[in-house]
Structure formats: C-alpha cells, structure tokens
N, C-alpha and C positions, 0 to 999 in steps of 0.2 A: 504493500499499500504505500501511497506517496506521502509527502510531508508537507504541512502547512508552514510557510516561512513568513516571518513579519519583521519589517524594518521599523524601528520606533525611537521616540525621544523619551528620556526620563532625566530630570534634573539637569536640563540643558546639554545632555549628552546623548549621541546616537548609538544604537545597538541594533544587532540582529537576534532574532530568537526563533525558537520552534514552538507552535502551538500544541498544547497538550490539554484535552478537554477544554476548559474555560480559563486556562492560565498560560502564561508564556515562559518557556525555559530559556533563560538568558545564555547566548553563547559567550564563550570566554573571550574569543578574538573579536576585535572590532574591524570591520571590513569598510574600506573607504568608498566602495562602489559595488553595485550588483556583479559587475564583471569580476571584481576581486572575489566576492563571495562565491561565485560559480567556479572559480579556478581553485580556491583554497579552503572554502568552508563548507562544502557540501558534506564531506566525510564527517566533520565535527558534528554537523546538524543529525545526520543519521545516527551518531553514535549517542548524542544526548537524547534523542528520541527514544532509543532502545533502552537506556540506562535509567534515564529520569531522576538523576541524582544531583543535578546542577541546580543553582539558585532559580526560583521561578516567582513570578509576579502576576498580578491579576491585570486584566484589560483595563480596568479602572485607573490604574496607576500610571499609564503611559498615554502618549500621543502617537497615533499611527501615522506613519510617513509612508510615501509612495515606495513600494519595494523595487520599482524601476528608478535607477538613479541617473543623473547627468554625469558625463556625456552619454547620450544614446540616440541612435536613430529611431525615430518613430515613423514606420512606414504603413500606410493605410490602404485598405481597399474600399472603394466607393461603390454604393448600388449594387451590394453582393447578395441581396435577398430580393426575390420577386416582389414581395409585398411592399418593400420601400421603393423599389423601381416604379411601381404603379403610383404610389402617392407622390412621387417626384416627376410625374409626367412622362415617364419613359415606359417602354414596352416591358411587360412583366415577364420577361423570358431571359434566358441567359444570352447576353450580348456577345458579339464577336471578339471582343477583347476585355481584359481585366483592368478596370479603372484604378490607377495607383497615384496616390499623392502622399506628401509627408506633412508632418506636424512638428513644430518647434518643442525640443525637450524641456524648454522653460514653462510649457503649459502643464507639466506635471505636478500634482498635488496629492495630498493624502485622501483616504477614503471618507473621512469625516471633515474635511476642510470645507471652508466657504467658498462658493464660486462667485467670483467678483464680476459683476455686469458693468461694463464701461457705460457711462451715461448716455452715449449716443447710438447704443446698440438696443434696438427694440424687438428685433426678431431672434431671441435667444432660444436655442433649440437643445435637446438632449438626444443621445444615442448610445444606448447600452451596447457593448461589444465585447467579444471574447479577444483578449490579448494573448499572443504567443510569444514567450521569451526565448530568444535565440540562445543556444547552448554551446555553439562551436563557431569558429571563425569560417567564414565562406568567403573565399577570394578568387574562385573560378567557377565556371559553370558546372553544376552538379545535377544529376537526376535523383529527385527526392520522390521516394515511394512510401507506400504504407508500411513496407518492411524496414526501411531506414529511417522513418521520420523521427524516431526517438534519438537519433544522432544529432538532429538539428534543432529540436525544440526541448528546451530544459523544463519548461513549466508554463503555467497558465495564470492570468490575472483578468480581474474585471476591469474595463476601461469604458469611462463614459466620454464620448468624443463631443464635448460641448461644442456648439457652432453658432456663429453670428451669421445668420442667413442673409441679413441685408448687406453685409460686406461680401460674403462667399458668392452671391448670386448677381448682385448689382455691379460689382467689380470683376467678377469671374476669377477671384482670387480665393482658391480653397484653402491655401496654406495660412494666408493672413486671416481669413474668417474663422479658422479653427486653432489659431496658435496664441490667443491671448493668455496671460498668466492666470492660472487656475482652471484653464479649460480642459484639463486631462485628469480628473480624478483616477486614481489607480489603486488597486488593492481592495480590502486590506491585506488579503494573503496572496502570497506567491506559492502555488501549489506545484511542488517538484514531482514530476511524474515518474512512476516506475515504467520500465519498458513494456511490461504487459498491460499497462493502463492506456497506451498511446491511442489505441482505436477509440477510446472513449471521447476523444476530441470531437468525434463525429456524432455524439449523442448528449450533448449538454443543453439544458434549459436556460434560456435567457429571460429575465423579467426586469421591467422597470415601471415603477409607480411615480407619479407626481401628486403631492398632497393626498396619498393613500389610494389614489385611482390608478387602477393597473392600465397603462398606455401601451406597453410592448410586452409581447410574450412569444417566444419561437423556440425552435431546437435547431441546433447547428446542422443536423441533417439536412436543412434547407439552404445551405451555403451554396451559392451558384459556382464560384471558383474555390476548390478545396485547398487547404494548406499545402498539400503536397505539390499541386501543380503551380501555386503561386510562389512557394519557395524555389522551384525549379525555374520558373521564369525570372524571378529576381535575381537569382544567381548568375544568370547570363548577363545581367545588366550592371550589377553593383556589388560591392563588397558589404558584408554583414559581420558583425561582431558579437561576442558574447555579451549578453545584456541588452542588446537592441530588442525592439519590440514591433512585431507585426500586429496590427489590429485588423480583425477580418470583416468588418462591415456590420451594419445595423439592420434591424428588421422594421417592418411597418408599425406605425404607431406614433411617429414622431409628430411634431406640431406642423412641420413643412407639409403643404399640400398644393401641389402644382398641377395645372392642366397642360397639355401639349401646347396650346395657343400662348399661355403665358410664358412657357419655356422659350417659345419662338420670339416673343417680344423681348424678354431680357436678354436674349442672346443676340438681338439685332445690333450689329455695329453702327447702324444709322442713328439709333436712339441715343440720347445724351444719358450720362449717368444719372442725373437727376430725375429724368422721365422714367428710367428703369426702376429706380429706387421707389418712387411714388406709385408705380404700378404693383410693385411687391407689397408695399406696405397696405395699399388699398385692398389687395386681395387676401392677404395673410392675417392681418391683426383681427379681422372679424371672427376668426374661428376660435379664439380665446384659449388656445392651447400653448402659446408661446410662454416661456418662463418669465415671471416678473419677481420683483424683490420680495422675499419672504416665502417663496415656494420652496418646497423640500422635495428632493429627488432620492429614491431608493432604488438601488440596482442589486440583483442576485444573479449568480450563475452556479449551477449544480448540476451533476449527472442524474439522470433519470433514476438510476438504481441507488442513489445516495452515497456512493462511494467516494465521489469527488465533490469537495464543497469549497468554493472560493471565497467565502464570506458575504458580508453585506455592506454596501456603501450607503451612506446617508449624507447628503450634501445640501446645504441651504444656500440659496441665491441672496446675495446682498448687492445693493448699489454702490457704485463708485461716483464720486464728484468729478472724477477725471475723464475728459473726453479724449478717446484714442482714436485716431482717424487713419 
C-alpha cells in the first residue's frame, strides 16, 4: 500500500512527514524540495511508516504546505474530459491533439490556504484536477506504457487549477490567466504509489464543492488523453524532472459555460480586447457560479475501492485591493 506524505510548517520551520491515521510522523531529515525528498527521503518515509516509533503530531498543530515545491514545471492538459469540452463550447469528443499549456510554480499554495482574487478579476473559476508527480528525470523521447508508468510517476496530488477566465479568454493568455499567486492549491497529501497500485490512476473519483454544493464529479476513466500517451508525447518535446507536476484536466461543472458562437466572437482578431471582455462578462456573470469573496471550495480525490486517499482541500476566496493586469 502507498504512503501519504505531507509537507508542513510548525513553529516557523518546514518539515516532511508521513500520515498515520489522524497524526503525522515527523521525518528526521529536512528536505529543501520535493525533488530532494524523492531522491533521498522516500526510504526514510517507508521505514517510519512501518516502525511508527518517531515523533508524531496532530493535524491541528501544523500548517499544511504544498507538497509540490518550487522550482517545478507545472504542465497542464486542457479540455481533457468530454463534459468540460461541451461547456467550453467545444465538441464533446476526443480532439485530434492534446491541448498542453503551463502554469507558473509561484501559483502553488497549501490545501487550506486562502485564494486571493485580484480586484480586477470577475470571472474566477475552479477546476479540480488529478496531479501526477514526476518521479524520474526525462531528458529524451520515451515510450510510456501501463507496464512502465510506475517508473515515471512517483505519486498523486489534488490540484485546483484556479482560473481567471476574463484574462484567459479575452486576452487568449492561458498561462497568465491561471498563474496568479495562490491559483494552485495543492495537496494536502502526496500519495506515493506502490508499483501494484499504478493502474488505480485510471479509477479515481474527483469531486468539487462550492459552498457545500457539489459542482464537479467524475472518474479518471473519462480522461480523453491518458497519462501514458501524454507523458510519451511530452518526452518528445521537453525535459521533465523529479518533482515536476502534470495536471490532467478538469471535468464538467465549472462556472465557465460558453457557446460555439461566443467562442468565435472572443477568438475574432478583429474585435477589440474591450469588446471581447464585455461579451464575456455579459454572458458569464448571469450564471451565478463564478467565485466571489467568501466562497469556500472543497476538493477530494480518492479511489473507488477506498485504498487511495489524497485528502481534502478547503480553500476560501478572499479579495485583494491590488489590481493585477
């Protein structure tokens, strides 16, 4: 069985630990990054999980930090579930290509951190996603299969791909619209997979609530481009390192709801930016689903058989007086 790992702060110091029931067994060594932990700390984690003799503390005594640390590449898959494609004004079928973009690692924050909404952002959206933590260096083209996927994926995390749709769509800048600080709640647990659990990646249940209303619910069986083919494709393009993160896309149920006609309008190079923004705001704000200050988002990911549990994120949206354009 795999291990639930946490990175946390206690008395202004950062630590790594292993979850055991409702407590955390603190690791003796302090690792400066996820990459260093994956390189040198996994054996210690497995040992203390088995022995249960090290110091342990309760969840209430600590502040959870993102188990994915800077520097890290955050590589994202877009529109990778049919239901999300439909609400984004796209054909609800597997497209001819895998939509890939990136997100700044400065967006990373903890599973219980506040999400800060810049004052100029009105179309703030949520996207629960499964995150795959890269477990080995990839510096050349490789063929990733179900039989060797365990060599490339060390573990799993919950990731909420918070998105400023007004920036993403009116400017056509996905990275900018998704990379504001605190737009990447991650964790609370990094679940280190055993080799015999790797197939469970294809049978995980994702759920997202906003103010206790269930908005998103799916199973990773519904992914259009699977982790094996995505990693194979990426390996032919770019390097990946231990501790990098691949987030695999979100399902239907987000606030965004576009028609093909609106997609055509906001993609029209003739229209001014302001006109595109006005069209978006007029069509989107009326649905009442976009995040506002005070909203609370809860995300969960677990296997259908209950053997894999990535924990629960709870993040509150707060406003910022700072305008970030």
